[in-house]
C-alpha positions, 0 to 999 in steps of 0.5 A, spaced: 499 500 500 505 504 501 512 505 498 515 506 505 511 505 511 515 509 515 512 515 512 505 513 515 503 519 520 499 515 525 501 519 531 496 525 533 498 531 537 492 536 540 493 543 540 489 548 543 489 555 540 484 561 542 480 564 537 485 570 534 490 564 533 486 559 530 483 565 525 491 567 524 492 559 523 486 558 518 488 564 514 495 563 513 494 556 511 488 558 506 493 563 503 498 558 502 493 553 499 493 548 504 489 545 510 490 548 517 493 541 520 498 540 514 500 548 514 501 547 522 505 541 521 510 544 516 511 550 521 512 545 527 517 541 523 521 547 520 521 550 527 524 543 529 529 543 523 531 550 525 533 548 532 535 542 531 539 542 524 546 541 524 548 548 520 543 552 523 545 553 530 544 561 530 537 560 528 536 555 533 539 560 538 534 565 536 528 561 536 530 559 544 530 566 545 524 567 543 521 562 547 523 564 553 
């Protein structure tokens, strides 16, 4: 059925947003032609790549500073 079963996304995460955050996520996803869940997944994965990527130490430090 799948060429590579490791690419199946079966793990779920619940995310709580307030009304404004939800509208922003919905608008950004629509602007990018994506479903909201797929758009948010891409944002999370991009953030993880920036924080934990091999050659992006400066970007990771900036994201960690923003989180504090």
